[in-house]
C-alpha positions in Angstrom: 0.0 -0.1 0.1 2.7 2.2 1.0 4.6 1.6 -2.2 1.6 2.4 -4.3 1.1 5.7 -2.6 4.5 6.4 -2.9 4.4 5.6 -6.6 1.4 8.0 -7.1 3.0 10.7 -5.5 6.1 10.4 -7.8 3.8 10.4 -10.9 1.9 13.5 -9.6 5.0 15.2 -8.9 6.4 14.5 -12.2 3.3 15.9 -14.0 3.5 18.9 -11.8 7.0 19.5 -13.1 6.0 19.1 -16.5 3.1 21.5 -16.3 5.7 24.0 -14.7 7.8 23.5 -17.8 5.1 23.8 -20.1 4.1 26.9 -18.5 7.6 28.4 -18.5 8.0 27.6 -22.2 4.7 29.2 -22.9 5.5 32.5 -20.9 8.8 32.8 -23.0 7.3 31.7 -26.2 5.7 34.8 -27.5 7.6 38.1 -27.5 5.8 41.3 -28.1 7.6 43.8 -30.3 5.9 47.0 -29.3 6.1 48.3 -25.8 2.7 48.9 -24.4 0.8 52.0 -25.6 3.5 52.8 -28.1 2.5 51.0 -31.2 2.6 53.3 -34.1 -0.4 53.7 -36.5 -2.9 52.5 -33.9 -6.2 53.9 -32.9 -5.7 52.4 -29.5 -8.9 50.1 -29.9 -9.2 47.2 -27.6 -9.1 44.2 -29.9 -8.8 40.4 -29.3 -7.0 38.0 -31.4 -9.1 36.1 -33.8 -7.9 32.6 -34.8 -9.4 29.7 -36.5 -8.4 26.6 -38.2 -4.6 27.4 -37.6 -5.0 30.8 -39.2 -4.7 34.2 -37.4 -7.4 36.5 -38.8 -6.7 39.3 -36.3 -3.4 39.9 -34.2 -4.2 42.0 -31.3 -0.4 42.1 -30.2 2.4 41.9 -33.0 5.4 39.9 -32.0 7.7 37.0 -32.7 7.8 33.2 -32.0 11.6 32.3 -31.4 12.9 29.2 -32.4 16.4 28.4 -31.5 18.8 25.5 -32.4 21.0 23.7 -30.1 24.1 25.8 -28.9 26.3 23.2 -30.7 24.5 23.7 -34.0 23.9 27.5 -33.8 25.4 29.1 -37.0 24.7 32.6 -35.6 22.5 33.3 -38.5 18.9 34.2 -38.2 15.7 34.5 -40.2 12.4 36.4 -39.5 9.7 34.4 -41.3 6.5 36.2 -42.6 3.8 33.5 -43.3 1.3 34.1 -46.1 -2.3 34.4 -46.1 -3.1 37.1 -48.7 -2.9 39.9 -46.3 -6.5 38.5 -45.2 -5.0 36.0 -42.6 -1.8 34.3 -41.3 -1.1 30.8 -42.0 1.2 30.5 -39.1 1.9 26.7 -38.7 2.2 25.7 -42.6 4.1 28.8 -43.7 5.6 29.8 -40.3 6.4 27.4 -37.5 7.2 24.4 -39.6 9.6 26.3 -41.5 11.2 27.8 -38.4 11.9 24.2 -37.3 13.3 23.2 -40.7 15.9 26.3 -40.4 16.6 25.1 -37.0 17.9 21.7 -38.2 20.8 23.2 -40.0 21.7 25.7 -37.3 19.7 29.1 -38.0 17.8 30.8 -35.5 14.2 31.6 -36.6 11.6 33.9 -35.6 8.0 33.4 -36.8 6.4 37.2 -37.1 2.7 37.7 -35.8 1.8 40.9 -37.7 -1.2 43.1 -37.9 -3.3 42.6 -40.9 -4.4 45.6 -43.1 -8.0 45.0 -42.3 -7.7 45.4 -38.7 -10.0 48.3 -37.6 -7.2 49.6 -35.3 -5.0 50.9 -37.9 -4.9 54.5 -39.3 -3.1 53.6 -42.4 -3.9 50.0 -43.6 -0.8 49.3 -45.8 1.7 50.6 -43.3 0.8 48.2 -40.5 2.6 44.8 -41.7 5.7 46.7 -43.1 5.9 48.6 -39.5 5.7 45.4 -37.7 8.3 43.7 -39.7 10.7 46.6 -39.6 10.4 46.8 -35.8 11.0 42.9 -35.6 14.1 43.3 -37.4 15.3 46.0 -34.8 14.1 43.8 -32.0 16.3 40.7 -33.2 19.2 43.0 -33.8 19.0 44.4 -30.3 18.9 40.8 -28.8 21.4 39.6 -31.0 24.4 39.4 -28.5 22.2 37.6 -25.7 20.8 35.1 -28.5 24.3 34.6 -29.8 23.2 35.6 -33.3 25.5 37.6 -35.7 23.7 41.0 -36.4 25.2 41.2 -39.8 23.5 37.8 -40.7 19.8 38.4 -40.1 17.5 37.8 -43.1 13.9 37.6 -43.7 11.6 35.0 -45.5 8.2 35.6 -47.1 5.8 33.1 -48.4 3.1 34.3 -50.8 1.7 37.7 -49.5 4.5 37.5 -47.0 6.8 38.2 -50.0 5.3 41.5 -50.5 6.1 42.3 -46.9 9.7 41.0 -47.2 10.5 42.8 -50.6 8.8 46.0 -49.3 11.5 45.9 -46.3 14.3 45.2 -48.6 13.5 47.9 -51.4 12.3 50.7 -49.2 14.9 52.5 -47.0 12.3 54.8 -45.3 12.0 54.3 -41.5 8.5 53.6 -40.7 8.9 52.1 -37.2 10.8 54.6 -35.0 8.9 55.4 -31.8 11.8 57.3 -29.9 13.0 54.4 -27.8 16.4 52.5 -27.7 15.5 50.2 -30.6 15.5 53.0 -33.0 19.3 53.0 -33.2 19.3 49.3 -34.6 19.3 48.8 -38.4 16.1 47.1 -39.9 17.7 46.4 -43.3 17.7 42.8 -43.9 20.9 41.1 -44.8 19.3 38.5 -47.2 15.8 37.5 -48.3 14.2 34.0 -49.0 11.2 34.2 -51.1 8.8 31.1 -51.8 5.6 31.7 -54.0 6.0 35.3 -53.4 3.5 38.4 -54.4 5.9 41.1 -55.2 4.3 43.1 -57.8 0.9 44.8 -57.2 0.6 45.7 -61.0 -0.3 43.5 -64.1 0.8 40.1 -62.6 -0.4 40.5 -59.1 -2.6 38.5 -57.1 -5.7 40.8 -56.9 -6.9 39.5 -53.4 -3.5 40.4 -51.9 -3.5 43.9 -53.6 -7.1 44.7 -52.6 -6.6 43.4 -49.1 -3.4 45.4 -48.6 -4.5 48.7 -50.3 -8.1 48.8 -50.2 -10.7 48.9 -53.0 -9.8 51.1 -56.1 -6.3 52.1 -54.9 -4.6 54.9 -56.7 -1.9 54.2 -59.3 0.6 55.9 -57.1 -0.1 53.5 -54.0 0.2 50.5 -56.5 3.4 51.6 -57.7 4.8 52.4 -54.2 4.1 48.6 -53.2 4.9 47.0 -56.5 8.5 46.2 -55.2 10.1 45.3 -58.4 10.0 48.9 -59.3 12.2 49.8 -56.2 15.1 47.5 -56.4 18.5 49.2 -56.0 21.9 48.8 -54.3 19.9 48.7 -51.1 18.2 45.5 -51.9 20.0 42.3 -50.4 20.9 39.0 -51.8 17.7 37.1 -52.6 16.7 33.6 -53.0 13.6 33.0 -55.0 11.5 29.9 -55.5 8.3 29.5 -57.4 6.2 27.0 -59.5 5.5 27.5 -63.1 2.0 26.3 -62.7 1.2 28.4 -59.6 -2.5 29.1 -60.2 -2.6 32.0 -57.6 0.5 34.1 -57.8 2.3 34.3 -61.4 5.8 33.2 -61.5 6.4 36.5 -63.3 6.4 38.0 -59.9 9.6 36.3 -59.1 11.2 36.6 -62.5 10.8 40.3 -62.9 12.1 40.8 -59.4 15.1 38.6 -60.4 15.8 40.6 -63.5 15.8 43.9 -61.5 18.5 42.1 -59.0 20.5 41.2 -62.0 21.1 44.7 -63.1 22.8 45.6 -59.6 24.8 42.3 -59.6 23.1 41.3 -56.3 24.2 37.7 -55.7 20.7 35.9 -56.0 19.3 33.0 -57.4 16.0 32.0 -59.1 14.4 28.7 -59.3 11.2 28.1 -61.1 10.0 24.7 -61.2 7.6 23.2 -63.7 5.1 22.0 -61.0 4.4 22.4 -57.4 1.2 24.9 -57.3 1.1 27.8 -54.9 2.7 28.1 -51.7 5.6 25.6 -52.3 5.7 23.5 -49.1 8.5 21.6 -47.2 7.4 18.2 -48.2 5.0 16.3 -50.7 6.1 18.4 -53.6 7.1 17.2 -57.0 10.4 15.5 -57.3 12.3 18.5 -59.0 10.3 21.0 -56.8 11.4 19.1 -53.4 14.9 20.2 -54.3 14.2 23.7 -53.2 15.2 23.2 -49.6 18.5 22.0 -50.6 19.2 24.7 -53.0 18.1 27.1 -50.5 20.7 25.7 -47.9 23.5 25.4 -50.5 22.8 29.3 -51.4 22.9 30.4 -47.9 26.4 28.7 -47.6 27.5 30.1 -50.9 26.9 33.7 -50.0 28.6 33.1 -46.4 25.3 33.3 -44.2 26.2 29.9 -42.9 29.3 28.2 -42.6 29.9 25.0 -44.8 30.0 23.0 -41.9 26.4 23.6 -41.0 24.6 21.2 -43.1 
């Protein structure tokens, strides 16, 4: 009897420790990027998160979910991932956390960005919200680089589908839209590299209309369309870029990637473009056609070639 009681106590203690561990992880998991009451472009409305079917439809508090590799495997490179969703929602698992874990597998620190969507009633200027959150996230990660054992000169961004428009906005527009007068303002927000998969880049002729309308609203001016058609703003400022797209993408024309790559070539930026015959929209980590499945190895090889990660980090 005493042995049974002792065993039950041990089990309960073990479960208690597990629950404590889970609570600690959860408490540290999500990192808000704006100090309370200082988020720019906000009306100050009291909103709640809206999450359904593994998608975020409204983000009350923008922030990052960190994923760190082991200390032994840490390459000191980092990437902020902007999941897609057409600026209507955020597919935070399929094009977010799963990719973060993949980057961890070869030593890259990864952060999944939870950003404000343009349809949020709290935004004063709808198209600025996602850009501001990504720019602030870059500053936040650089500010923590030393404590997280990250090289501040090897921090990039990844965009999938509409996330590609966010990322290329950051990588082509030097304008500061996230300064709020705090200590993070001194940190650079320019990315050191970009990874784009099935990206929406242009908001012109070859755009995904739903993404454009969700970002800019109905009947946007030609001036606004031009401002966020990021192939038109490539310059020496734009960092090295990896692009992967499927030729049979039914939603986002591969010409988005092609015309962006053509502009990168004009500036001699060390970039690479892979347009595969099959794969549809939002090329995933697994279950791709045989040649399309090579995109992950090609991406890792490019990161090594450009010196973002050392060759030993496979």
